[in-house]
A tleap script that builds the chain and sets N, CA, C and O, in Angstrom:
source leaprc.protein.ff14SB
mol = sequence {
  NMET GLU GLU LEU ARG LYS THR LEU LEU HIE
  GLU VAL VAL ARG VAL TYR GLY PRO LEU GLN
  GLY GLN GLY ILE GLY ALA ILE ILE ILE PRO
  ALA PHE ILE GLY ASP PHE LYS LYS VAL LEU
  GLU LYS ALA GLU ASN SER ASP GLU VAL PHE
  GLU ASP TYR MET THR GLU ASP LYS LYS MET
  HIE ILE VAL LEU GLU GLY ARG LYS SER LEU
  GLY ALA LYS GLY VAL LYS LEU GLU ILE THR
  GLY CYS ILE VAL ASN ASP LYS ARG LEU GLU
  LEU THR ARG ASN HIE CYS TYR CVAL
}
set mol.1.N position { -2.314 7.399 -6.918 }
set mol.1.CA position { -2.511 7.016 -5.588 }
set mol.1.C position { -4.086 6.514 -5.247 }
set mol.1.O position { -4.399 5.553 -4.544 }
set mol.2.N position { -4.810 7.265 -5.815 }
set mol.2.CA position { -6.296 6.844 -5.554 }
set mol.2.C position { -6.694 5.581 -6.009 }
set mol.2.O position { -7.465 4.846 -5.393 }
set mol.3.N position { -6.037 5.262 -7.357 }
set mol.3.CA position { -6.415 3.989 -7.861 }
set mol.3.C position { -5.897 2.685 -6.759 }
set mol.3.O position { -6.583 1.691 -6.521 }
set mol.4.N position { -4.725 2.926 -6.257 }
set mol.4.CA position { -4.153 1.993 -5.333 }
set mol.4.C position { -5.181 1.868 -4.106 }
set mol.4.O position { -5.558 0.752 -3.750 }
set mol.5.N position { -5.600 2.957 -3.509 }
set mol.5.CA position { -6.514 2.892 -2.486 }
set mol.5.C position { -7.930 2.072 -2.924 }
set mol.5.O position { -8.502 1.344 -2.114 }
set mol.6.N position { -8.393 2.265 -4.214 }
set mol.6.CA position { -9.611 1.665 -4.588 }
set mol.6.C position { -9.246 0.173 -4.934 }
set mol.6.O position { -10.135 -0.669 -4.805 }
set mol.7.N position { -8.079 -0.184 -5.337 }
set mol.7.CA position { -7.582 -1.737 -5.485 }
set mol.7.C position { -7.622 -2.263 -4.047 }
set mol.7.O position { -8.275 -3.275 -3.790 }
set mol.8.N position { -7.025 -1.684 -3.221 }
set mol.8.CA position { -6.979 -2.205 -1.863 }
set mol.8.C position { -8.241 -2.323 -1.169 }
set mol.8.O position { -8.426 -3.267 -0.400 }
set mol.9.N position { -9.232 -1.337 -1.399 }
set mol.9.CA position { -10.550 -1.407 -0.908 }
set mol.9.C position { -11.374 -2.462 -1.373 }
set mol.9.O position { -12.243 -3.004 -0.690 }
set mol.10.N position { -11.025 -2.810 -2.817 }
set mol.10.CA position { -11.841 -3.957 -3.490 }
set mol.10.C position { -11.482 -5.220 -2.787 }
set mol.10.O position { -12.345 -6.082 -2.623 }
set mol.11.N position { -10.103 -5.408 -2.307 }
set mol.11.CA position { -9.578 -6.599 -1.751 }
set mol.11.C position { -10.287 -6.674 -0.368 }
set mol.11.O position { -10.835 -7.700 0.036 }
set mol.12.N position { -10.237 -5.587 0.277 }
set mol.12.CA position { -10.706 -5.583 1.720 }
set mol.12.C position { -12.261 -5.897 1.741 }
set mol.12.O position { -12.754 -6.569 2.648 }
set mol.13.N position { -12.943 -5.421 0.783 }
set mol.13.CA position { -14.433 -5.795 0.838 }
set mol.13.C position { -14.630 -7.239 0.355 }
set mol.13.O position { -15.565 -7.891 0.818 }
set mol.14.N position { -13.833 -7.749 -0.513 }
set mol.14.CA position { -13.783 -9.117 -0.959 }
set mol.14.C position { -13.584 -10.093 0.429 }
set mol.14.O position { -14.205 -11.136 0.628 }
set mol.15.N position { -12.735 -9.596 1.185 }
set mol.15.CA position { -12.442 -10.477 2.353 }
set mol.15.C position { -13.603 -10.314 3.528 }
set mol.15.O position { -14.046 -11.290 4.132 }
set mol.16.N position { -14.019 -9.007 3.763 }
set mol.16.CA position { -15.007 -8.863 4.917 }
set mol.16.C position { -16.530 -8.540 4.439 }
set mol.16.O position { -17.404 -8.291 5.269 }
set mol.17.N position { -16.758 -8.561 3.169 }
set mol.17.CA position { -17.851 -8.122 2.668 }
set mol.17.C position { -18.179 -6.763 2.486 }
set mol.17.O position { -17.320 -5.950 2.830 }
set mol.18.N position { -19.325 -6.310 1.982 }
set mol.18.CA position { -19.412 -4.953 1.666 }
set mol.18.C position { -19.602 -4.009 2.819 }
set mol.18.O position { -18.819 -3.067 2.942 }
set mol.19.N position { -20.550 -4.182 3.645 }
set mol.19.CA position { -20.641 -3.358 4.809 }
set mol.19.C position { -19.450 -3.268 5.798 }
set mol.19.O position { -18.974 -2.150 5.996 }
set mol.20.N position { -18.976 -4.238 6.374 }
set mol.20.CA position { -17.819 -4.284 7.101 }
set mol.20.C position { -16.640 -3.739 6.346 }
set mol.20.O position { -15.921 -2.887 6.868 }
set mol.21.N position { -16.424 -4.181 5.181 }
set mol.21.CA position { -15.279 -4.054 4.412 }
set mol.21.C position { -15.132 -2.460 4.172 }
set mol.21.O position { -14.031 -1.927 4.311 }
set mol.22.N position { -16.068 -1.854 3.873 }
set mol.22.CA position { -16.063 -0.335 3.626 }
set mol.22.C position { -15.583 0.416 4.794 }
set mol.22.O position { -14.752 1.317 4.680 }
set mol.23.N position { -16.150 0.020 6.039 }
set mol.23.CA position { -15.698 0.598 7.342 }
set mol.23.C position { -14.305 0.380 7.654 }
set mol.23.O position { -13.625 1.279 8.149 }
set mol.24.N position { -13.810 -0.849 7.371 }
set mol.24.CA position { -12.520 -1.229 7.798 }
set mol.24.C position { -11.471 -0.633 6.827 }
set mol.24.O position { -10.424 -0.155 7.265 }
set mol.25.N position { -11.741 -0.662 5.591 }
set mol.25.CA position { -11.047 -0.164 4.533 }
set mol.25.C position { -10.857 1.290 4.733 }
set mol.25.O position { -9.768 1.787 4.446 }
set mol.26.N position { -11.797 1.998 5.189 }
set mol.26.CA position { -11.659 3.471 5.340 }
set mol.26.C position { -10.767 3.937 6.428 }
set mol.26.O position { -10.432 5.119 6.508 }
set mol.27.N position { -10.338 2.941 7.349 }
set mol.27.CA position { -9.606 3.128 8.483 }
set mol.27.C position { -8.137 2.634 7.995 }
set mol.27.O position { -7.219 3.446 7.881 }
set mol.28.N position { -7.982 1.350 7.734 }
set mol.28.CA position { -6.782 0.752 7.473 }
set mol.28.C position { -6.005 1.259 6.333 }
set mol.28.O position { -4.838 1.636 6.448 }
set mol.29.N position { -6.703 1.263 5.166 }
set mol.29.CA position { -6.019 1.625 3.963 }
set mol.29.C position { -5.096 3.083 4.100 }
set mol.29.O position { -3.906 3.105 3.787 }
set mol.30.N position { -5.738 4.137 4.550 }
set mol.30.CA position { -4.989 5.401 4.644 }
set mol.30.C position { -3.804 5.119 5.795 }
set mol.30.O position { -2.679 5.594 5.642 }
set mol.31.N position { -4.171 4.269 7.016 }
set mol.31.CA position { -3.227 4.088 7.918 }
set mol.31.C position { -1.803 3.431 7.396 }
set mol.31.O position { -0.678 3.856 7.658 }
set mol.32.N position { -2.146 2.280 6.586 }
set mol.32.CA position { -1.127 1.569 5.920 }
set mol.32.C position { -0.257 2.465 5.060 }
set mol.32.O position { 0.958 2.588 5.221 }
set mol.33.N position { -1.075 3.164 4.006 }
set mol.33.CA position { -0.381 3.827 3.143 }
set mol.33.C position { 0.419 4.893 3.807 }
set mol.33.O position { 1.580 5.013 3.415 }
set mol.34.N position { 0.018 5.647 4.699 }
set mol.34.CA position { 0.611 6.704 5.489 }
set mol.34.C position { 1.762 6.342 6.226 }
set mol.34.O position { 2.741 7.086 6.289 }
set mol.35.N position { 1.693 5.081 6.869 }
set mol.35.CA position { 2.884 4.534 7.527 }
set mol.35.C position { 4.009 4.140 6.648 }
set mol.35.O position { 5.195 4.368 6.884 }
set mol.36.N position { 3.518 3.511 5.588 }
set mol.36.CA position { 4.605 3.150 4.246 }
set mol.36.C position { 5.301 4.441 3.799 }
set mol.36.O position { 6.519 4.435 3.621 }
set mol.37.N position { 4.641 5.439 3.632 }
set mol.37.CA position { 5.171 6.740 3.238 }
set mol.37.C position { 6.373 7.069 4.120 }
set mol.37.O position { 7.430 7.403 3.585 }
set mol.38.N position { 6.251 6.983 5.560 }
set mol.38.CA position { 7.248 7.170 6.548 }
set mol.38.C position { 8.363 6.358 6.274 }
set mol.38.O position { 9.502 6.824 6.280 }
set mol.39.N position { 8.082 4.999 5.997 }
set mol.39.CA position { 9.109 4.107 5.813 }
set mol.39.C position { 9.883 4.430 4.568 }
set mol.39.O position { 11.096 4.221 4.598 }
set mol.40.N position { 9.323 4.928 3.446 }
set mol.40.CA position { 10.052 5.254 2.460 }
set mol.40.C position { 10.772 6.482 2.474 }
set mol.40.O position { 11.768 6.629 1.765 }
set mol.41.N position { 10.315 7.434 3.276 }
set mol.41.CA position { 10.908 8.821 3.634 }
set mol.41.C position { 12.199 8.427 4.475 }
set mol.41.O position { 13.185 9.145 4.307 }
set mol.42.N position { 12.286 7.473 5.269 }
set mol.42.CA position { 13.474 7.120 6.189 }
set mol.42.C position { 14.560 6.290 5.376 }
set mol.42.O position { 15.738 6.285 5.735 }
set mol.43.N position { 14.154 5.662 4.378 }
set mol.43.CA position { 15.046 4.832 3.403 }
set mol.43.C position { 16.302 5.566 3.188 }
set mol.43.O position { 16.177 6.692 2.706 }
set mol.44.N position { 17.453 5.159 3.444 }
set mol.44.CA position { 18.699 5.737 3.197 }
set mol.44.C position { 19.016 5.672 1.806 }
set mol.44.O position { 19.783 6.540 1.389 }
set mol.45.N position { 18.587 4.826 1.012 }
set mol.45.CA position { 19.136 4.897 -0.576 }
set mol.45.C position { 17.982 4.358 -1.354 }
set mol.45.O position { 16.897 4.224 -0.789 }
set mol.46.N position { 18.135 4.041 -2.605 }
set mol.46.CA position { 17.119 3.701 -3.431 }
set mol.46.C position { 16.758 2.188 -3.492 }
set mol.46.O position { 15.892 1.820 -4.285 }
set mol.47.N position { 17.363 1.341 -2.719 }
set mol.47.CA position { 17.013 0.051 -2.726 }
set mol.47.C position { 15.468 -0.097 -2.328 }
set mol.47.O position { 14.867 0.718 -1.629 }
set mol.48.N position { 14.901 -1.290 -2.893 }
set mol.48.CA position { 13.697 -1.371 -2.648 }
set mol.48.C position { 13.290 -1.852 -1.094 }
set mol.48.O position { 13.910 -2.698 -0.450 }
set mol.49.N position { 12.352 -1.271 -0.735 }
set mol.49.CA position { 11.978 -1.589 0.917 }
set mol.49.C position { 10.651 -2.340 0.794 }
set mol.49.O position { 9.854 -2.181 -0.131 }
set mol.50.N position { 10.473 -3.319 2.006 }
set mol.50.CA position { 9.213 -3.800 2.131 }
set mol.50.C position { 8.560 -3.619 3.496 }
set mol.50.O position { 9.241 -3.406 4.498 }
set mol.51.N position { 7.331 -3.700 3.520 }
set mol.51.CA position { 6.814 -3.511 4.975 }
set mol.51.C position { 5.540 -4.401 5.118 }
set mol.51.O position { 4.638 -4.298 4.286 }
set mol.52.N position { 5.460 -5.228 6.108 }
set mol.52.CA position { 4.167 -6.061 6.145 }
set mol.52.C position { 3.155 -5.350 7.218 }
set mol.52.O position { 3.505 -4.688 8.195 }
set mol.53.N position { 1.927 -5.621 6.838 }
set mol.53.CA position { 0.786 -5.027 7.540 }
set mol.53.C position { -0.113 -6.216 7.722 }
set mol.53.O position { -0.243 -7.123 6.899 }
set mol.54.N position { -0.756 -6.117 8.949 }
set mol.54.CA position { -1.786 -7.268 9.348 }
set mol.54.C position { -3.009 -6.618 10.063 }
set mol.54.O position { -2.837 -5.797 10.965 }
set mol.55.N position { -4.193 -6.983 9.662 }
set mol.55.CA position { -5.318 -6.513 10.417 }
set mol.55.C position { -5.323 -7.288 11.655 }
set mol.55.O position { -4.822 -8.403 11.800 }
set mol.56.N position { -5.994 -6.530 12.616 }
set mol.56.CA position { -6.086 -7.187 14.047 }
set mol.56.C position { -6.499 -8.562 13.976 }
set mol.56.O position { -5.877 -9.402 14.627 }
set mol.57.N position { -7.491 -8.891 13.251 }
set mol.57.CA position { -8.078 -10.319 13.179 }
set mol.57.C position { -7.370 -11.279 12.357 }
set mol.57.O position { -7.671 -12.457 12.165 }
set mol.58.N position { -6.224 -10.514 11.819 }
set mol.58.CA position { -5.248 -11.650 10.897 }
set mol.58.C position { -5.948 -12.126 9.765 }
set mol.58.O position { -5.544 -13.169 9.249 }
set mol.59.N position { -7.094 -11.442 9.208 }
set mol.59.CA position { -7.719 -12.003 7.998 }
set mol.59.C position { -7.041 -11.397 6.713 }
set mol.59.O position { -7.237 -11.922 5.617 }
set mol.60.N position { -6.264 -10.317 6.854 }
set mol.60.CA position { -5.602 -9.720 5.896 }
set mol.60.C position { -4.191 -9.422 6.106 }
set mol.60.O position { -3.862 -8.737 7.074 }
set mol.61.N position { -3.199 -9.942 5.165 }
set mol.61.CA position { -1.903 -9.765 5.321 }
set mol.61.C position { -1.690 -8.822 4.154 }
set mol.61.O position { -2.205 -9.143 3.083 }
set mol.62.N position { -0.935 -7.603 4.236 }
set mol.62.CA position { -0.706 -6.884 3.044 }
set mol.62.C position { 0.804 -6.445 3.045 }
set mol.62.O position { 1.279 -5.973 4.078 }
set mol.63.N position { 1.502 -6.577 2.011 }
set mol.63.CA position { 3.021 -6.314 1.835 }
set mol.63.C position { 3.001 -5.121 0.828 }
set mol.63.O position { 2.538 -5.218 -0.308 }
set mol.64.N position { 3.512 -4.061 1.316 }
set mol.64.CA position { 3.858 -2.976 0.439 }
set mol.64.C position { 5.449 -2.852 0.091 }
set mol.64.O position { 6.355 -2.806 0.923 }
set mol.65.N position { 5.569 -2.813 -1.192 }
set mol.65.CA position { 7.093 -2.613 -1.650 }
set mol.65.C position { 7.177 -1.323 -2.288 }
set mol.65.O position { 6.210 -0.808 -2.850 }
set mol.66.N position { 8.316 -0.794 -2.210 }
set mol.66.CA position { 8.582 0.628 -2.698 }
set mol.66.C position { 9.982 0.966 -2.594 }
set mol.66.O position { 10.797 0.245 -2.019 }
set mol.67.N position { 10.280 2.153 -3.195 }
set mol.67.CA position { 11.600 2.754 -3.183 }
set mol.67.C position { 11.485 4.323 -3.321 }
set mol.67.O position { 10.517 4.854 -3.865 }
set mol.68.N position { 12.506 4.994 -2.808 }
set mol.68.CA position { 12.693 6.366 -2.863 }
set mol.68.C position { 13.708 6.565 -3.899 }
set mol.68.O position { 14.730 5.881 -3.949 }
set mol.69.N position { 13.391 7.626 -4.835 }
set mol.69.CA position { 14.258 7.853 -5.917 }
set mol.69.C position { 14.530 9.387 -6.118 }
set mol.69.O position { 13.712 10.193 -5.674 }
set mol.70.N position { 15.529 9.762 -6.699 }
set mol.70.CA position { 15.711 11.288 -6.885 }
set mol.70.C position { 15.181 11.684 -8.404 }
set mol.70.O position { 15.833 11.149 -9.300 }
set mol.71.N position { 14.413 12.290 -8.701 }
set mol.71.CA position { 13.893 12.743 -9.925 }
set mol.71.C position { 14.233 14.328 -10.332 }
set mol.71.O position { 14.803 15.049 -9.514 }
set mol.72.N position { 13.920 14.729 -11.397 }
set mol.72.CA position { 14.164 15.994 -11.690 }
set mol.72.C position { 13.423 17.040 -10.847 }
set mol.72.O position { 13.869 18.187 -10.878 }
set mol.73.N position { 12.427 16.796 -10.156 }
set mol.73.CA position { 11.655 17.559 -9.186 }
set mol.73.C position { 12.066 17.268 -7.749 }
set mol.73.O position { 11.510 17.832 -6.806 }
set mol.74.N position { 12.947 16.471 -7.608 }
set mol.74.CA position { 13.327 16.085 -6.162 }
set mol.74.C position { 13.038 14.514 -5.790 }
set mol.74.O position { 13.100 13.627 -6.642 }
set mol.75.N position { 12.774 14.323 -4.670 }
set mol.75.CA position { 12.595 12.836 -4.061 }
set mol.75.C position { 11.373 12.496 -4.581 }
set mol.75.O position { 10.404 13.255 -4.549 }
set mol.76.N position { 11.363 11.254 -5.122 }
set mol.76.CA position { 9.950 10.697 -5.322 }
set mol.76.C position { 9.833 9.282 -4.429 }
set mol.76.O position { 10.689 8.410 -4.283 }
set mol.77.N position { 8.585 9.353 -3.928 }
set mol.77.CA position { 8.225 8.068 -3.257 }
set mol.77.C position { 7.353 7.097 -3.949 }
set mol.77.O position { 6.156 7.335 -4.104 }
set mol.78.N position { 7.896 6.039 -4.360 }
set mol.78.CA position { 7.075 5.135 -5.322 }
set mol.78.C position { 6.756 3.786 -4.685 }
set mol.78.O position { 7.687 3.104 -4.256 }
set mol.79.N position { 5.587 3.390 -4.605 }
set mol.79.CA position { 4.940 2.010 -4.299 }
set mol.79.C position { 5.201 1.191 -5.422 }
set mol.79.O position { 4.511 1.470 -6.403 }
set mol.80.N position { 6.034 0.220 -5.562 }
set mol.80.CA position { 6.410 -0.651 -6.700 }
set mol.80.C position { 5.663 -1.979 -6.730 }
set mol.80.O position { 5.593 -2.649 -7.761 }
set mol.81.N position { 5.065 -2.371 -5.489 }
set mol.81.CA position { 4.341 -3.706 -5.485 }
set mol.81.C position { 3.388 -3.758 -4.396 }
set mol.81.O position { 3.537 -2.949 -3.480 }
set mol.82.N position { 2.398 -4.616 -4.353 }
set mol.82.CA position { 1.562 -4.793 -3.271 }
set mol.82.C position { 1.013 -6.338 -3.413 }
set mol.82.O position { 0.541 -6.874 -4.416 }
set mol.83.N position { 1.204 -6.849 -2.198 }
set mol.83.CA position { 0.682 -8.250 -2.243 }
set mol.83.C position { -0.256 -8.335 -1.031 }
set mol.83.O position { 0.072 -8.011 0.110 }
set mol.84.N position { -1.477 -8.813 -1.406 }
set mol.84.CA position { -2.631 -9.008 -0.391 }
set mol.84.C position { -3.049 -10.340 -0.185 }
set mol.84.O position { -3.695 -10.939 -1.044 }
set mol.85.N position { -2.700 -10.892 0.991 }
set mol.85.CA position { -3.059 -12.429 1.256 }
set mol.85.C position { -2.325 -13.349 0.129 }
set mol.85.O position { -2.899 -14.260 -0.467 }
set mol.86.N position { -1.112 -13.011 -0.049 }
set mol.86.CA position { -0.347 -13.868 -1.029 }
set mol.86.C position { -0.707 -13.619 -2.519 }
set mol.86.O position { -0.206 -14.291 -3.421 }
set mol.87.N position { -1.589 -12.635 -2.731 }
set mol.87.CA position { -1.911 -12.293 -4.169 }
set mol.87.C position { -1.321 -11.123 -4.433 }
set mol.87.O position { -1.477 -10.122 -3.732 }
set mol.88.N position { -0.542 -11.183 -5.557 }
set mol.88.CA position { 0.207 -9.828 -5.930 }
set mol.88.C position { -0.853 -9.169 -6.823 }
set mol.88.O position { -1.532 -9.769 -7.657 }
set mol.89.N position { -0.914 -7.726 -6.513 }
set mol.89.CA position { -1.867 -6.888 -7.322 }
set mol.89.C position { -1.131 -6.303 -8.432 }
set mol.89.O position { 0.019 -5.889 -8.282 }
set mol.90.N position { -1.752 -6.254 -9.537 }
set mol.90.CA position { -1.166 -5.311 -10.787 }
set mol.90.C position { -1.466 -3.953 -10.467 }
set mol.90.O position { -2.571 -3.463 -10.236 }
set mol.91.N position { -0.201 -3.335 -10.485 }
set mol.91.CA position { -0.071 -1.925 -10.315 }
set mol.91.C position { 0.211 -1.215 -11.626 }
set mol.91.O position { 0.952 -1.761 -12.443 }
set mol.92.N position { -0.250 -0.212 -11.838 }
set mol.92.CA position { 0.031 0.741 -13.030 }
set mol.92.C position { 0.670 1.975 -12.356 }
set mol.92.O position { 0.602 2.202 -11.149 }
set mol.93.N position { 1.334 2.789 -13.317 }
set mol.93.CA position { 1.983 4.068 -12.915 }
set mol.93.C position { 0.860 4.848 -12.047 }
set mol.93.O position { 1.236 5.517 -11.084 }
set mol.94.N position { -0.273 4.782 -12.319 }
set mol.94.CA position { -1.236 5.595 -11.650 }
set mol.94.C position { -1.291 5.297 -10.139 }
set mol.94.O position { -1.515 6.214 -9.349 }
set mol.95.N position { -1.094 4.044 -9.726 }
set mol.95.CA position { -0.983 3.481 -8.450 }
set mol.95.C position { 0.109 4.011 -7.628 }
set mol.95.O position { 0.016 4.054 -6.402 }
set mol.96.N position { 1.135 4.412 -8.268 }
set mol.96.CA position { 2.476 4.111 -7.510 }
set mol.96.C position { 3.013 5.258 -6.725 }
set mol.96.O position { 3.766 5.028 -5.779 }
set mol.97.N position { 2.673 6.507 -7.056 }
set mol.97.CA position { 3.446 7.547 -6.305 }
set mol.97.C position { 2.652 8.059 -5.112 }
set mol.97.O position { 1.477 8.417 -5.194 }
set mol.98.N position { 3.358 8.067 -4.030 }
set mol.98.CA position { 2.732 8.523 -2.625 }
set mol.98.C position { 2.883 9.997 -2.603 }
set mol.98.O position { 2.488 10.644 -1.634 }
savepdb mol mol.pdb
quit
């Protein structure tokens, strides 16, 4: 999950610049991921779900994709995809679990 945060922060800094991007990223990234975790928890089945997020100034549009699945240790919440401003980010297994 930490790698997903770093990847998203990199995109935020790219859009807003280093100083403003660090501040904005520290607020919106945990908020967006936290909200998406709630969306996944409420999912009724293992179908993939999508949620759109937009910054107030509309400079960043983020789409998180994921699914809830049942594993050997119980329910797993997995982020399966992330699109930032129409650019799909490459996610590895280290990015995925909430």
